[in-house]
LUMGU-741589 format. One record per residue (C-alpha): chain; x, y, z; residue number from 1. Coordinates in Angstrom, 1 decimal. Example, Ala and Ser with C-alpha at 12.3 -4.5 7.8 and 13.67 -1.06 7.14 Angstrom:
// residues 2
+--------+--------+--------+--------+-----+
| cadena |   east |  north |     up | num |
+--------+--------+--------+--------+-----+
|      A |   12.3 |   -4.5 |    7.8 |   1 |
|      A |   13.7 |   -1.1 |    7.1 |   2 |
+--------+--------+--------+--------+-----+
//
This chain:
// residues 344
+--------+--------+--------+--------+-----+
| cadena |   east |  north |     up | num |
+--------+--------+--------+--------+-----+
|      A |   47.9 |   20.0 |    9.5 |   1 |
|      A |   44.2 |   18.9 |    9.3 |   2 |
|      A |   43.8 |   15.2 |    9.9 |   3 |
|      A |   41.0 |   12.8 |   10.7 |   4 |
|      A |   40.7 |   11.0 |   14.0 |   5 |
|      A |   42.2 |    7.8 |   12.6 |   6 |
|      A |   45.1 |    9.7 |   11.0 |   7 |
|      A |   45.8 |   11.5 |   14.2 |   8 |
|      A |   46.0 |    8.3 |   16.2 |   9 |
|      A |   48.5 |    6.9 |   13.6 |  10 |
|      A |   50.7 |   10.0 |   13.6 |  11 |
|      A |   50.7 |   10.2 |   17.4 |  12 |
|      A |   51.6 |    6.5 |   17.7 |  13 |
|      A |   54.5 |    7.1 |   15.3 |  14 |
|      A |   55.8 |   10.1 |   17.2 |  15 |
|      A |   55.6 |    8.2 |   20.5 |  16 |
|      A |   57.6 |    5.3 |   19.0 |  17 |
|      A |   60.3 |    7.7 |   17.6 |  18 |
|      A |   60.5 |    9.5 |   20.9 |  19 |
|      A |   61.0 |    6.2 |   22.8 |  20 |
|      A |   63.6 |    5.0 |   20.4 |  21 |
|      A |   65.5 |    8.3 |   20.7 |  22 |
|      A |   65.1 |    9.3 |   17.1 |  23 |
|      A |   63.0 |   12.3 |   18.1 |  24 |
|      A |   63.4 |   14.6 |   21.2 |  25 |
|      A |   60.5 |   15.3 |   23.5 |  26 |
|      A |   60.4 |   18.9 |   22.5 |  27 |
|      A |   60.3 |   18.1 |   18.8 |  28 |
|      A |   57.6 |   15.5 |   19.4 |  29 |
|      A |   55.6 |   18.0 |   21.3 |  30 |
|      A |   56.0 |   20.6 |   18.6 |  31 |
|      A |   54.9 |   18.2 |   15.8 |  32 |
|      A |   52.0 |   17.0 |   17.9 |  33 |
|      A |   50.8 |   20.6 |   18.3 |  34 |
|      A |   50.6 |   21.1 |   14.5 |  35 |
|      A |   47.9 |   18.4 |   14.3 |  36 |
|      A |   44.4 |   19.8 |   13.9 |  37 |
|      A |   41.6 |   17.2 |   14.2 |  38 |
|      A |   38.8 |   17.4 |   11.6 |  39 |
|      A |   35.5 |   16.8 |   13.4 |  40 |
|      A |   33.8 |   15.6 |   10.3 |  41 |
|      A |   35.5 |   14.1 |    7.2 |  42 |
|      A |   33.8 |   16.3 |    4.6 |  43 |
|      A |   35.6 |   14.6 |    1.8 |  44 |
|      A |   34.3 |   11.2 |    2.7 |  45 |
|      A |   30.8 |   12.6 |    3.2 |  46 |
|      A |   31.0 |   14.2 |   -0.2 |  47 |
|      A |   32.0 |   10.9 |   -1.8 |  48 |
|      A |   29.3 |    8.9 |   -0.1 |  49 |
|      A |   26.6 |   11.5 |   -0.9 |  50 |
|      A |   27.4 |   11.5 |   -4.6 |  51 |
|      A |   27.6 |    7.7 |   -4.7 |  52 |
|      A |   24.2 |    7.5 |   -3.0 |  53 |
|      A |   22.8 |   10.1 |   -5.5 |  54 |
|      A |   24.1 |    8.0 |   -8.4 |  55 |
|      A |   22.6 |    4.8 |   -6.9 |  56 |
|      A |   19.3 |    6.6 |   -6.6 |  57 |
|      A |   19.5 |    7.8 |  -10.2 |  58 |
|      A |   20.1 |    4.2 |  -11.4 |  59 |
|      A |   17.2 |    3.0 |   -9.3 |  60 |
|      A |   15.0 |    5.7 |  -10.8 |  61 |
|      A |   16.1 |    4.6 |  -14.3 |  62 |
|      A |   15.4 |    1.0 |  -13.5 |  63 |
|      A |   11.9 |    2.0 |  -12.1 |  64 |
|      A |   11.4 |    3.8 |  -15.4 |  65 |
|      A |   12.0 |    0.7 |  -17.4 |  66 |
|      A |    9.9 |   -1.3 |  -15.1 |  67 |
|      A |    6.9 |    1.0 |  -15.6 |  68 |
|      A |    5.3 |   -0.5 |  -18.7 |  69 |
|      A |    2.8 |    2.3 |  -19.2 |  70 |
|      A |    5.3 |    5.1 |  -18.9 |  71 |
|      A |    7.8 |    3.2 |  -21.2 |  72 |
|      A |    5.0 |    2.7 |  -23.8 |  73 |
|      A |    4.3 |    6.4 |  -23.7 |  74 |
|      A |    8.0 |    7.3 |  -24.1 |  75 |
|      A |    8.5 |    4.8 |  -26.9 |  76 |
|      A |    5.4 |    6.2 |  -28.7 |  77 |
|      A |    6.8 |    9.7 |  -28.2 |  78 |
|      A |   10.1 |    9.0 |  -29.8 |  79 |
|      A |    9.3 |    6.2 |  -32.2 |  80 |
|      A |    8.8 |    8.5 |  -35.2 |  81 |
|      A |   12.6 |    8.5 |  -36.0 |  82 |
|      A |   15.8 |    6.6 |  -35.2 |  83 |
|      A |   17.5 |    9.9 |  -34.5 |  84 |
|      A |   15.2 |   10.5 |  -31.5 |  85 |
|      A |   15.8 |    7.0 |  -30.1 |  86 |
|      A |   19.6 |    7.0 |  -30.7 |  87 |
|      A |   20.6 |   10.6 |  -31.3 |  88 |
|      A |   18.8 |   12.1 |  -28.3 |  89 |
|      A |   20.6 |   10.0 |  -25.6 |  90 |
|      A |   23.8 |   10.3 |  -27.5 |  91 |
|      A |   23.6 |   14.1 |  -27.5 |  92 |
|      A |   22.8 |   14.1 |  -23.8 |  93 |
|      A |   25.8 |   11.9 |  -23.2 |  94 |
|      A |   28.1 |   14.2 |  -25.1 |  95 |
|      A |   26.6 |   17.1 |  -23.2 |  96 |
|      A |   27.3 |   15.6 |  -19.8 |  97 |
|      A |   30.9 |   14.6 |  -20.9 |  98 |
|      A |   31.6 |   18.2 |  -22.1 |  99 |
|      A |   30.1 |   19.6 |  -18.9 | 100 |
|      A |   32.2 |   17.3 |  -16.8 | 101 |
|      A |   35.5 |   18.1 |  -18.7 | 102 |
|      A |   34.7 |   21.8 |  -18.4 | 103 |
|      A |   34.2 |   21.6 |  -14.7 | 104 |
|      A |   37.3 |   19.6 |  -14.3 | 105 |
|      A |   39.4 |   22.3 |  -16.0 | 106 |
|      A |   37.8 |   25.2 |  -14.2 | 107 |
|      A |   37.1 |   23.7 |  -10.7 | 108 |
|      A |   39.3 |   20.7 |  -10.2 | 109 |
|      A |   38.5 |   20.7 |   -6.4 | 110 |
|      A |   34.9 |   19.5 |   -7.2 | 111 |
|      A |   36.1 |   16.0 |   -8.0 | 112 |
|      A |   33.1 |   13.9 |   -6.9 | 113 |
|      A |   30.6 |   16.1 |   -8.5 | 114 |
|      A |   32.6 |   15.9 |  -11.8 | 115 |
|      A |   32.6 |   12.1 |  -11.6 | 116 |
|      A |   28.8 |   12.2 |  -11.0 | 117 |
|      A |   28.3 |   14.3 |  -14.1 | 118 |
|      A |   30.6 |   12.0 |  -16.2 | 119 |
|      A |   28.7 |    9.0 |  -14.9 | 120 |
|      A |   25.4 |   10.4 |  -16.2 | 121 |
|      A |   27.1 |   10.5 |  -19.6 | 122 |
|      A |   27.9 |    6.8 |  -19.1 | 123 |
|      A |   24.2 |    6.0 |  -18.5 | 124 |
|      A |   23.0 |    7.9 |  -21.6 | 125 |
|      A |   25.8 |    6.3 |  -23.7 | 126 |
|      A |   24.6 |    2.9 |  -22.6 | 127 |
|      A |   21.0 |    3.9 |  -23.6 | 128 |
|      A |   22.2 |    5.1 |  -27.0 | 129 |
|      A |   24.1 |    1.9 |  -27.7 | 130 |
|      A |   21.1 |   -0.2 |  -26.6 | 131 |
|      A |   18.9 |    1.6 |  -29.1 | 132 |
|      A |   21.6 |    1.4 |  -31.8 | 133 |
|      A |   21.7 |   -2.4 |  -31.2 | 134 |
|      A |   17.9 |   -2.5 |  -31.5 | 135 |
|      A |   18.1 |   -0.6 |  -34.8 | 136 |
|      A |   20.9 |   -2.7 |  -36.3 | 137 |
|      A |   19.7 |   -6.1 |  -35.0 | 138 |
|      A |   19.6 |   -8.7 |  -37.8 | 139 |
|      A |   19.0 |  -11.7 |  -35.7 | 140 |
|      A |   22.7 |  -12.8 |  -35.6 | 141 |
|      A |   23.1 |  -12.2 |  -31.9 | 142 |
|      A |   26.5 |  -10.5 |  -32.5 | 143 |
|      A |   26.4 |   -7.9 |  -29.8 | 144 |
|      A |   30.1 |   -7.7 |  -29.0 | 145 |
|      A |   30.7 |   -4.6 |  -31.3 | 146 |
|      A |   28.3 |   -2.6 |  -29.1 | 147 |
|      A |   30.3 |   -3.5 |  -26.0 | 148 |
|      A |   33.5 |   -2.6 |  -27.9 | 149 |
|      A |   32.0 |    0.8 |  -28.8 | 150 |
|      A |   31.2 |    1.3 |  -25.2 | 151 |
|      A |   34.8 |    0.4 |  -24.3 | 152 |
|      A |   36.1 |    3.0 |  -26.7 | 153 |
|      A |   33.9 |    5.8 |  -25.2 | 154 |
|      A |   34.3 |    4.9 |  -21.6 | 155 |
|      A |   38.1 |    4.3 |  -22.0 | 156 |
|      A |   38.7 |    7.7 |  -23.6 | 157 |
|      A |   36.4 |    9.5 |  -21.1 | 158 |
|      A |   37.8 |    7.7 |  -18.1 | 159 |
|      A |   41.4 |    8.2 |  -19.1 | 160 |
|      A |   41.3 |   11.9 |  -20.1 | 161 |
|      A |   38.8 |   12.7 |  -17.4 | 162 |
|      A |   40.8 |   10.8 |  -14.7 | 163 |
|      A |   37.6 |    9.3 |  -13.6 | 164 |
|      A |   37.9 |    6.0 |  -11.8 | 165 |
|      A |   34.1 |    5.4 |  -11.9 | 166 |
|      A |   34.0 |    5.7 |  -15.7 | 167 |
|      A |   37.2 |    3.7 |  -16.0 | 168 |
|      A |   35.5 |    0.9 |  -14.1 | 169 |
|      A |   32.7 |    0.8 |  -16.7 | 170 |
|      A |   35.4 |    0.6 |  -19.4 | 171 |
|      A |   36.9 |   -2.5 |  -17.7 | 172 |
|      A |   33.4 |   -4.0 |  -17.1 | 173 |
|      A |   32.5 |   -3.4 |  -20.8 | 174 |
|      A |   35.8 |   -4.9 |  -21.9 | 175 |
|      A |   35.0 |   -8.1 |  -19.9 | 176 |
|      A |   31.5 |   -8.1 |  -21.4 | 177 |
|      A |   33.0 |   -7.7 |  -24.9 | 178 |
|      A |   35.3 |  -10.7 |  -24.3 | 179 |
|      A |   32.4 |  -12.9 |  -23.1 | 180 |
|      A |   30.1 |  -11.8 |  -26.0 | 181 |
|      A |   32.8 |  -12.1 |  -28.7 | 182 |
|      A |   34.1 |  -15.5 |  -27.6 | 183 |
|      A |   30.6 |  -16.7 |  -27.1 | 184 |
|      A |   29.6 |  -15.6 |  -30.6 | 185 |
|      A |   32.8 |  -17.2 |  -32.1 | 186 |
|      A |   32.0 |  -20.5 |  -30.4 | 187 |
|      A |   28.4 |  -20.5 |  -31.6 | 188 |
|      A |   27.3 |  -19.8 |  -28.0 | 189 |
|      A |   28.6 |  -23.2 |  -26.9 | 190 |
|      A |   30.3 |  -24.1 |  -23.6 | 191 |
|      A |   33.9 |  -24.0 |  -25.0 | 192 |
|      A |   36.1 |  -21.6 |  -27.0 | 193 |
|      A |   39.5 |  -22.9 |  -27.7 | 194 |
|      A |   38.8 |  -25.6 |  -25.2 | 195 |
|      A |   38.0 |  -23.1 |  -22.4 | 196 |
|      A |   34.7 |  -22.5 |  -20.7 | 197 |
|      A |   33.8 |  -19.0 |  -19.6 | 198 |
|      A |   35.5 |  -19.0 |  -16.1 | 199 |
|      A |   38.9 |  -20.2 |  -17.6 | 200 |
|      A |   38.7 |  -17.3 |  -20.2 | 201 |
|      A |   38.2 |  -14.8 |  -17.4 | 202 |
|      A |   41.1 |  -16.3 |  -15.4 | 203 |
|      A |   43.4 |  -15.4 |  -18.3 | 204 |
|      A |   41.6 |  -12.1 |  -18.7 | 205 |
|      A |   42.0 |  -11.2 |  -15.1 | 206 |
|      A |   45.7 |  -12.2 |  -15.1 | 207 |
|      A |   46.4 |  -10.2 |  -18.3 | 208 |
|      A |   44.6 |   -7.2 |  -16.8 | 209 |
|      A |   46.7 |   -7.4 |  -13.6 | 210 |
|      A |   49.9 |   -7.8 |  -15.7 | 211 |
|      A |   49.0 |   -4.7 |  -17.8 | 212 |
|      A |   48.1 |   -2.8 |  -14.7 | 213 |
|      A |   51.5 |   -3.5 |  -13.2 | 214 |
|      A |   53.3 |   -2.7 |  -16.5 | 215 |
|      A |   51.5 |    0.6 |  -16.9 | 216 |
|      A |   51.3 |    1.5 |  -13.2 | 217 |
|      A |   53.2 |    4.8 |  -13.6 | 218 |
|      A |   50.8 |    6.0 |  -16.3 | 219 |
|      A |   47.7 |    4.8 |  -14.4 | 220 |
|      A |   49.0 |    6.4 |  -11.2 | 221 |
|      A |   49.3 |    9.7 |  -13.0 | 222 |
|      A |   45.7 |    9.4 |  -14.2 | 223 |
|      A |   44.4 |    8.2 |  -10.8 | 224 |
|      A |   43.3 |    4.9 |  -12.4 | 225 |
|      A |   45.7 |    2.4 |  -10.9 | 226 |
|      A |   43.6 |    1.4 |   -7.9 | 227 |
|      A |   40.5 |    0.8 |  -10.0 | 228 |
|      A |   42.4 |   -1.2 |  -12.5 | 229 |
|      A |   44.0 |   -3.5 |   -9.9 | 230 |
|      A |   40.8 |   -4.1 |   -8.0 | 231 |
|      A |   38.9 |   -5.0 |  -11.2 | 232 |
|      A |   41.6 |   -7.3 |  -12.3 | 233 |
|      A |   41.7 |   -9.1 |   -8.9 | 234 |
|      A |   37.9 |   -9.3 |   -8.9 | 235 |
|      A |   37.8 |  -10.9 |  -12.4 | 236 |
|      A |   40.6 |  -13.4 |  -11.4 | 237 |
|      A |   39.3 |  -14.5 |   -8.1 | 238 |
|      A |   35.6 |  -14.8 |   -9.0 | 239 |
|      A |   36.7 |  -16.9 |  -12.0 | 240 |
|      A |   38.9 |  -19.1 |   -9.8 | 241 |
|      A |   36.1 |  -19.5 |   -7.3 | 242 |
|      A |   33.7 |  -20.7 |  -10.1 | 243 |
|      A |   36.3 |  -23.0 |  -11.5 | 244 |
|      A |   36.8 |  -24.6 |   -8.0 | 245 |
|      A |   33.2 |  -25.5 |   -8.1 | 246 |
|      A |   32.5 |  -26.4 |  -11.7 | 247 |
|      A |   35.9 |  -27.0 |  -13.3 | 248 |
|      A |   36.4 |  -26.7 |  -17.0 | 249 |
|      A |   33.2 |  -28.6 |  -17.7 | 250 |
|      A |   29.9 |  -27.9 |  -19.2 | 251 |
|      A |   26.7 |  -28.4 |  -17.2 | 252 |
|      A |   25.9 |  -31.8 |  -18.7 | 253 |
|      A |   29.3 |  -33.3 |  -18.0 | 254 |
|      A |   29.7 |  -31.6 |  -14.6 | 255 |
|      A |   27.0 |  -33.7 |  -13.0 | 256 |
|      A |   29.2 |  -36.8 |  -13.5 | 257 |
|      A |   32.4 |  -35.2 |  -12.3 | 258 |
|      A |   34.0 |  -36.4 |   -9.1 | 259 |
|      A |   35.2 |  -34.2 |   -6.4 | 260 |
|      A |   38.8 |  -35.4 |   -6.9 | 261 |
|      A |   38.7 |  -34.0 |  -10.5 | 262 |
|      A |   37.8 |  -30.6 |   -9.1 | 263 |
|      A |   40.4 |  -30.6 |   -6.3 | 264 |
|      A |   43.3 |  -29.1 |   -8.5 | 265 |
|      A |   41.1 |  -26.1 |   -9.2 | 266 |
|      A |   40.4 |  -25.7 |   -5.5 | 267 |
|      A |   44.1 |  -25.9 |   -4.7 | 268 |
|      A |   44.9 |  -23.4 |   -7.5 | 269 |
|      A |   42.3 |  -21.0 |   -5.9 | 270 |
|      A |   43.9 |  -21.4 |   -2.5 | 271 |
|      A |   47.4 |  -20.9 |   -3.8 | 272 |
|      A |   46.4 |  -17.7 |   -5.6 | 273 |
|      A |   44.9 |  -16.4 |   -2.4 | 274 |
|      A |   47.9 |  -17.3 |   -0.3 | 275 |
|      A |   50.3 |  -15.7 |   -2.9 | 276 |
|      A |   48.1 |  -12.6 |   -2.7 | 277 |
|      A |   48.4 |  -12.5 |    1.1 | 278 |
|      A |   52.1 |  -13.1 |    1.0 | 279 |
|      A |   52.7 |  -10.3 |   -1.4 | 280 |
|      A |   50.6 |   -8.0 |    0.7 | 281 |
|      A |   52.6 |   -8.8 |    3.8 | 282 |
|      A |   55.8 |   -8.0 |    1.9 | 283 |
|      A |   54.6 |   -4.8 |    0.4 | 284 |
|      A |   52.0 |   -3.7 |    3.0 | 285 |
|      A |   49.3 |   -3.6 |    0.3 | 286 |
|      A |   45.9 |   -3.5 |    2.0 | 287 |
|      A |   44.0 |   -4.3 |   -1.2 | 288 |
|      A |   45.9 |   -7.5 |   -1.9 | 289 |
|      A |   45.5 |   -8.5 |    1.8 | 290 |
|      A |   41.8 |   -7.9 |    1.7 | 291 |
|      A |   41.3 |   -9.9 |   -1.5 | 292 |
|      A |   43.5 |  -12.7 |   -0.4 | 293 |
|      A |   41.9 |  -13.1 |    3.0 | 294 |
|      A |   38.4 |  -12.8 |    1.7 | 295 |
|      A |   38.7 |  -15.3 |   -1.1 | 296 |
|      A |   40.7 |  -17.7 |    1.1 | 297 |
|      A |   37.8 |  -17.7 |    3.5 | 298 |
|      A |   35.4 |  -18.2 |    0.6 | 299 |
|      A |   37.5 |  -21.1 |   -0.6 | 300 |
|      A |   37.5 |  -22.7 |    2.9 | 301 |
|      A |   33.7 |  -22.3 |    3.3 | 302 |
|      A |   33.1 |  -23.6 |   -0.2 | 303 |
|      A |   35.2 |  -26.7 |    0.4 | 304 |
|      A |   33.5 |  -27.3 |    3.8 | 305 |
|      A |   30.0 |  -27.4 |    2.2 | 306 |
|      A |   31.4 |  -29.5 |   -0.7 | 307 |
|      A |   33.4 |  -32.1 |    1.3 | 308 |
|      A |   32.4 |  -32.1 |    4.9 | 309 |
|      A |   28.8 |  -30.8 |    5.2 | 310 |
|      A |   27.4 |  -34.4 |    5.4 | 311 |
|      A |   30.5 |  -36.3 |    6.7 | 312 |
|      A |   32.0 |  -34.2 |    9.4 | 313 |
|      A |   30.4 |  -32.5 |   12.4 | 314 |
|      A |   30.5 |  -28.7 |   12.1 | 315 |
|      A |   32.2 |  -28.4 |   15.5 | 316 |
|      A |   35.1 |  -30.6 |   14.5 | 317 |
|      A |   35.6 |  -28.8 |   11.2 | 318 |
|      A |   35.7 |  -25.3 |   12.6 | 319 |
|      A |   37.8 |  -26.5 |   15.5 | 320 |
|      A |   40.4 |  -27.9 |   13.1 | 321 |
|      A |   40.2 |  -24.6 |   11.1 | 322 |
|      A |   40.7 |  -22.6 |   14.3 | 323 |
|      A |   43.7 |  -24.6 |   15.4 | 324 |
|      A |   45.4 |  -24.4 |   12.0 | 325 |
|      A |   44.9 |  -20.6 |   11.8 | 326 |
|      A |   46.2 |  -20.3 |   15.4 | 327 |
|      A |   49.4 |  -22.1 |   14.4 | 328 |
|      A |   49.9 |  -19.7 |   11.5 | 329 |
|      A |   49.2 |  -16.8 |   13.8 | 330 |
|      A |   51.7 |  -18.0 |   16.3 | 331 |
|      A |   54.4 |  -18.5 |   13.6 | 332 |
|      A |   53.7 |  -15.0 |   12.3 | 333 |
|      A |   53.9 |  -13.6 |   15.9 | 334 |
|      A |   57.3 |  -15.2 |   16.4 | 335 |
|      A |   58.6 |  -13.6 |   13.2 | 336 |
|      A |   57.2 |  -10.3 |   14.3 | 337 |
|      A |   58.9 |  -10.4 |   17.7 | 338 |
|      A |   62.1 |  -11.6 |   16.2 | 339 |
|      A |   62.1 |   -8.6 |   13.8 | 340 |
|      A |   61.4 |   -6.2 |   16.7 | 341 |
|      A |   64.3 |   -7.7 |   18.7 | 342 |
|      A |   66.6 |   -7.3 |   15.7 | 343 |
|      A |   65.8 |   -3.6 |   15.6 | 344 |
+--------+--------+--------+--------+-----+
//
């Protein structure tokens, strides 16, 4: 069996544990160890990183194109003779890349990352076509949400049937953009919609996305979209909670007169969400939940430090108290861990 260096260490450690506990004989452990063949270079990971870098370079090149005013003027003059050239040409290119990607996926399923790169080029040209369509249909109303909804439909179908996590990510990002644009338009671009500012809306949006992700996990697992959906839902939820812990459900004008005590419930809610995330990760051994929980718990602590103690408490004392509290938690977890090992 071909394994990476990290996988080999994990398997060898498990075999040693089983041998010491008597669940596996020395001969069987030796035989299983002999089947391991270490891969010197993780070509799969290299392929993924190479295509990600290539896509990043393509996006930088596209951004540089838009930043070059002379070149953009020349291109606009070249295609300004008809709406079809401005809208139809990138749309046709997008369809071409989508068909090419689906064709490769059917014929050569092992080229997964190159297929995703091709489908992502279709995403870029779809965005350009929708941008030009918005320019053509603009009547000054500022109602751009239907364009994001059209992007959601395209990216959602392509991501689902193409089993592309990258395209599915753009579907979820477009869905969040549609929510912000639509509720902003319905509220007259004011601070509140149904009594909620933007972060509160995205707390509910992130929570709903996570609930749907859990309810549809079997379908998303089959399409290889579960991890992307869960990570995006967590990102929406925690970033919105972080902003709420700083600004609360206030607009900019009223926020300046808000006391820290009024914002404290949001900070506590942010901390509780992170702790729940960590607790679930410890029960289920979910690395993603653990990473999000620990990261945003740390962000919450640092934010509260700058908010409450930057001027009033010496930094040495603050971090000393933080270190002691974390050490107490670590010692408690260590006791539970040793108790569980003794029980075995």
